Structures are given as C-alpha cells and as structure tokens.
N, C-alpha and C positions, 0 to 999 in steps of 0.2 A: 328654247327657254333660253335663250343666249341671247336671240335676238329682242325678245320681250325686255330684257337686262339692257342690249343696247337702244331701244327706244325711249325707256324710261332715264337713262344717261344723256339728260340733255346739263347744258353750263349753267348753271343757277347762278342767278344773280343775289337773289333773294332768298332769307332763312328766316325762322321763326327761332328767336335768341336764348328762349325760354330750353330748348334743346341744349343738354351738355354730353359732351364726350367721356368719356375714361381712356386713361391711358392704354391701358390693354386694348381696347378697340382699334386707336389708331397702330397699335405695334400690330397687330393681328394685319392689318392693311399692308403694312411694311415687310411682313414674313410672307404674305403671299406674292408682292412687288418681289424679294428676293428670290424665288423661286422660277420669276420670269427668265425668259431667255437672254444671252446678255452677248454682245456682240463677241466673236471668239472668247468667251468667255471670260474676259479681263475681270468685268464685276467692280467698275472703278464708283458705282452710285454710294452715296450713304443719304442718309433722311433725317431732317430734323422736327420732332413732333412736338406743335404747338396745340394745346388744351388747357391748360390756365389762362386765363383771361389775362394775367400779364404780358404773357407771353404771346396772345392771341392779338392784345391792342399792341405788341411794337410792329407785327408785320403788315394787319391793314393799312395802317396811315404810307407805306411806303410799298403797295399796288396798286395799279391802277385798272380800272372795272371799264368794259362796255367802250372800246374805244371806237365803233361806229356808230354811240350815241353820246357825240359829245356834248352834247344840249341839256344830258342828265348827268344825275349825279347817283353813280348806282357803287353801290348796294345804297337803298332808301336807309335814312334814321332810321334806327330799331328794326334790322332786317340783316345783320352782317353774318359772316360762317361764324361760327363753332369753334372750330378746329383749322389747323393747317398741317399740313403736309410740306418742307420745303426739299425738294429734292436737289443734293449735289453731288458734285463730280469732285473726286478727291483726285488732287492734281498729282500726288505723288505715287495713287495706280497709272495716271498716263496723265499728260498735260494736257492730250488734242482735246480739245473741247467739243470740238464737231464731228468728232468717231461715234459719240456714242449718243449721241439725240435720241437715234431708232430708240435704244435702251429707255431711254428716258419719256420718250410718247408709249411704249409699251408696258412699262411699270406705273405711268400717271394712270392710264386706262387701264389696267387689272386692276389698279386700287380703286379708282370709282366704282366699276362694275361690282365690286365688292360692297363699297356703300350702298348703291343702289339695292341690292338684294335685299340690305336693309331696311330699306325704304328710306333712304336717306339720298342725299347728291353732291354736287360738286364743282368746280370748275376749274380746269387750267387756267395760271395764269403767266401768262411770260413778259407781262409788261410792268418792268421793276428794274431799279440800277442792281446789278450783284454786288457791288459794294457798301450800298444804306442796310440790306441786306446783311450780308454778313457781320459788318458793324454792328445792328439792332441785336440780333440774337450771340457775338459775340463769337463768332466762328474762327476758327484757325486761317491763316492764309491758303490753307493748301484745298481747304473747301468751299468750289466756286457755286454758288447757287445758281440752278438754272432753269428751276420750273418753281411755281408754288402753286401748290393744289388745297384750294379752299374747301372745307368740308361745313355739311350743317344738314338740317332737316328741310328741305326747299316750304318757301312759301309765295309760291309767285306758279302763274299757270304760264307754260311754254307750250307754244303749238306748232305743229312741220307743215309748212306748206311746200306749193313746188314753184320754183323757178317761173317766175312770167315771161312773154314773150320777150320782152327788151331785156333778159336775162340777168339780171340784177338778183344778188347773191344776198348781199346787207340783208342782217336782220336789223325789225325794227318794232317796236308797243307802237299800240296801240290807243286813243282816249282812258282806256280802261286799265291800262297797265299791264295789256296781256302781251308778250313776248312770239313775236312771229321768226320761223327761221326757214328761210327758203331753201328747198332742196332739190337739187338737180334730177329729172327721170332718171330710170334706168338707165331706159333706152336711149337717153344720152351721153351716158357713161362707157357702152358701151362698145370697142373698137371692131368687132367681128359681129 
C-alpha cells in the first residue's frame, strides 16, 4: 500500500483550480509532519499554511517551476496549485540551516503521501528566494523559508519511464503535454 502511494506521489505541475482546501486539511498534513523523525529531536521546523486565494497568490509568483523545461511556463494558466505549505526553519531553535535538510525532506514527503492518500498531489519546490517569500508572507526574521510544498488536485498525466541507454534522467513533455519522468532501473542502483 505504501508503494502504491509512492507511485501516486509525483511532482505535479498542473492542478484543477476548482478544488479548494480547508485549513483543517492542511493542519492535518502538518500534524503528520510534526510526528516525523527529527535530527537529535531538535524539531526546528515551522509551517506556514496557505489555502486562501490571497495567500496562495502571494506565493505562486515567487517560486519557479520545472527548471528542466525552461521553454515552458508551468503551471499553465488556470492550472496553479490551490494551497501551499511553506516549511521554515526557526533559527531561534537552530541557526544551522544545512543540518536539518533531511528533516525537511522527510516532512515534505510525509505531507505529500498524506495528500496522495486523499487523491491529491503536490510538488516540492526549492527554487525561490527565501527573502522574497519571507517578505511576502510577513514572516519574522528568525523563520527561514526552506522549502515550498505546492498542493492541489492533479490535472495532468505523469508517466514513469526507464532511463535510456544515454543515461539521461531529464524529465520531458510530449506534444500532448504528457509529462515523462525517467527512472533508473533497480539493478543499476544496487551496489551488491
């Protein structure tokens, strides 16, 4: 069952904008995240949840999507996520911004798996300027935006393929806007 959720949990870049989140739904994702493992149990992460259009509209123009597809503007107009969770590190708890990167990945993946279980999806976005996000959301200086998790009801098709003989792992889209994600073969990953 968890492997099925992992397969459903793709990095979506197109959403049904008619789907709306409730605050309680996003709070539930954060509640799941807070129960995850944390390096030496320091727990320096804080979460800004955005589900109201005014907050979502502050975040969307400050993040960059699909760096491997520079010729495309994603999400397409009318297909933006309808919620975000901004994972921040509270520098008053720990100023070491590199130490808790594992924690950030674990919590983001956990929240996305919870969304996938509900038939929803999202995308982890690290391509943004922290100062821009902090200013737009009026966050205090001690909160450093580390990762933005976009959320919504997926409205695109993503297909996993095998990496070809050339070893190219770049994702791509075809003429029908189908998104392909090459993955290495299992036998190519095992060391022994």
